[in-house]
Every structure is written in C-alpha cells, then in structure tokens.
Phi, psi and omega in degrees: 000321179294322180296316179296317178299317179299315181295318179297317179296316182296315179293322176297321180296317178296315180296317182289324176296322177296316178296320178295324177295322180289317182223080187288147170206162182297319180296318179295323177297319179296319177296318179298317177300318180297318179294323176297314180298315179299321179295316180294321179294314180292325176293321176296319178298317178296323179294323177293321180292323183227075183293345180293335183259025187293324181296314179293320180296319180293319179296314179294319180296320178293319178296314178300309183300316180299313182295313183290321179293321177297315179298320181292320178296316178295323177295320179295318177295320179297319178295320178296321178295320179297317179295324180291322183284337180272347180281000000 
C-alpha cells in the first residue's frame, strides 16, 4: 500500500511540477515543494522497509529528484521574470 501511495505521489509531483513550469505562481510552487517532500519521505520510508533494493531506489529517486527540482527551479525563475516585467 505504501508503494502505491509513493508512486501516486511521485507521478502527481511530476505532473504538477510540469504544470507549474507552464503557468507558475507562488501557491503552485508551495504545492510542488510539498509534493517533493512527500515523495522523498515516502521513498525514505520504503527504503527503510526494504533495504535490499536500495541501489535501485536511489537511482530512481535521484532521477526523479533531479527532474522535478529542475522543473521547479525553472518555474521559480519564470515567476521572478514575470514579476520583474510587471513592476
């Protein structure tokens, strides 16, 4: 059950980060940060439950973290540019 929850949270996080990149806002960034945190917490919990699969979990987790963090950083920069041009 924890694995299914983790996968749903991770996929939601990727989808929401993509949406935030497309149409950034401060509230969307906060939700994206929360989904990233939930994914990392549930992934850490799964790693504690099944330490034999840690290498595969770490590789997948790093790929996920890298992709979502890059999208979130670009969304934050895009939002900052929008605020600068409207001032």
